[in-house]
C-alpha positions in Angstrom: -0.1 -0.1 -0.2 1.4 3.1 -1.0 1.8 5.7 2.0 -0.9 9.1 1.5 1.6 12.0 0.1 0.5 15.6 1.9 2.5 18.7 0.5 2.2 22.2 2.8 3.7 25.2 3.0 5.8 26.8 6.2 5.3 30.4 5.9 7.5 32.7 8.1 8.4 36.0 8.6 11.0 38.1 10.5 10.6 40.3 13.4 11.4 43.7 14.0 14.2 42.6 16.4 15.9 40.1 13.7 14.3 37.5 14.5 11.9 34.6 12.8 8.6 33.9 13.4 6.2 30.6 11.8 3.1 30.0 11.1 1.2 27.5 12.4 -2.6 26.3 12.4 -5.1 24.5 15.1 -7.0 21.8 13.9 -10.5 22.7 13.5 -13.9 20.2 15.3 -14.7 19.4 18.7 -11.5 16.9 18.8 -9.2 19.1 19.1 -10.7 22.5 20.7 -9.2 21.6 24.1 -5.7 20.2 22.4 -3.1 22.6 22.2 0.2 20.7 22.9 2.3 19.2 20.0 -1.5 19.5 17.7 -1.1 22.6 16.2 0.8 22.3 12.1 2.1 23.5 9.0 -1.0 24.3 6.2 -0.6 20.9 4.3 -3.0 18.8 3.0 -2.7 15.4 -0.1 -2.4 15.4 -3.2 -3.3 13.2 -6.0 -0.3 11.5 -7.7 1.2 13.4 -11.0 0.1 16.7 -9.2 3.2 19.1 -8.7 3.7 19.0 -5.2 4.6 22.1 -4.6 1.5 23.7 -6.9 -0.4 21.4 -4.3 0.8 23.0 -1.3 0.3 26.7 -2.8 -3.7 25.1 -3.0 -3.6 23.7 0.7 -2.7 26.9 1.9 -5.1 28.7 -0.4 -7.7 26.4 1.6 -7.0 26.0 4.8 -6.2 29.9 5.3 -8.0 31.5 2.7 -5.0 33.3 1.3 -2.5 32.5 -1.6 1.1 32.4 -1.1 3.6 32.4 -4.3 5.7 29.1 -4.5 7.7 31.0 -6.8 10.7 31.1 -4.8 9.9 28.7 -1.8 13.0 26.8 -0.6 12.3 22.7 -0.5 12.4 21.3 3.0 12.5 17.5 1.8 9.9 15.2 3.7 9.3 13.4 6.8 7.1 10.2 7.9 4.6 11.3 9.8 3.6 8.6 12.9 0.2 7.7 10.6 2.5 7.0 7.7 1.6 10.2 5.8 5.1 11.2 3.5 4.4 15.1 4.2 6.7 17.8 1.6 7.2 21.6 2.5 8.4 24.5 1.2 9.3 27.4 3.1 7.7 30.7 2.1 8.6 34.0 3.5 5.0 36.4 4.0 3.4 38.4 6.6 -0.3 37.6 6.2 -2.7 38.8 8.9 -4.1 36.0 11.2 -7.2 37.6 12.1 -8.6 37.4 8.5 -7.7 33.8 8.3 -10.3 31.8 7.5 -10.7 27.6 5.8 -13.0 24.8 4.4 -14.6 22.8 6.0 -15.7 19.4 6.7 -19.0 18.0 7.6 -18.9 14.9 10.8 -21.9 14.0 12.7 -22.0 15.6 16.3 -22.7 14.7 19.0 -21.8 10.8 17.7 -24.7 8.8 17.0 -27.3 11.3 16.9 -27.5 11.8 13.0 -27.1 15.6 13.1 -24.5 16.8 10.5 -22.7 19.6 11.5 -20.0 21.6 9.4 -16.7 22.4 10.5 -13.5 24.9 9.9 -10.9 22.5 8.9 -8.5 24.9 10.6 -10.1 27.0 13.6 -7.1 29.2 13.8 -3.7 30.5 12.7 -1.0 31.8 15.2 2.6 33.3 14.1 5.1 31.8 16.8 8.7 31.7 17.8 11.1 28.9 16.2 11.3 27.9 20.6 6.9 27.7 20.9 7.0 26.3 18.0 7.8 23.4 19.1 5.8 23.0 21.9 3.2 23.2 19.6 3.6 22.0 16.5 3.3 17.7 15.6 6.5 16.5 16.8 7.2 14.9 13.4 7.2 18.2 12.2 9.7 19.6 14.0 12.0 18.4 11.7 10.9 21.0 9.2 11.9 24.0 11.4 15.0 22.7 12.0 15.5 23.0 8.2 14.7 26.5 7.7 16.2 27.3 11.1 19.8 26.0 9.2 18.2 27.6 5.8 17.5 30.9 6.9 21.3 30.7 8.9 23.0 30.4 5.7 21.0 32.9 4.1 21.6 37.2 4.9 18.4 39.4 5.6 17.0 41.1 2.3 
């Protein structure tokens, strides 16, 4: 069986003090509403065989945060394998979006379970800019590698 594949964007911005922040999204729906530690993620989603993963990452970013991002100068951060076996490939993109305007696509779920009632929930319920240190406490542990790779890339580059 082939592993599911996702593509995502590690959005980052530079702070006035010379640091960096990364954008993470919190999963929507009732299962995640009270969880915060190690459940946040980069904006990402599955893509089809034959689809360009970088373009899929841009599409998924738009679907999850409601804003487009250019991947023309995106930096490939490689792949990771998550606990469930899904392979995630990510690209770093510098941008500065207003998280108060974030809105995602939705999904339908029977809630409460067994009620027969289908309710609609946002795929992500919020997005926040975090320092890399705080992001480590929030992000799904398998995605730590993307933070490390981003910081490595940025340490080798001079700010514009």
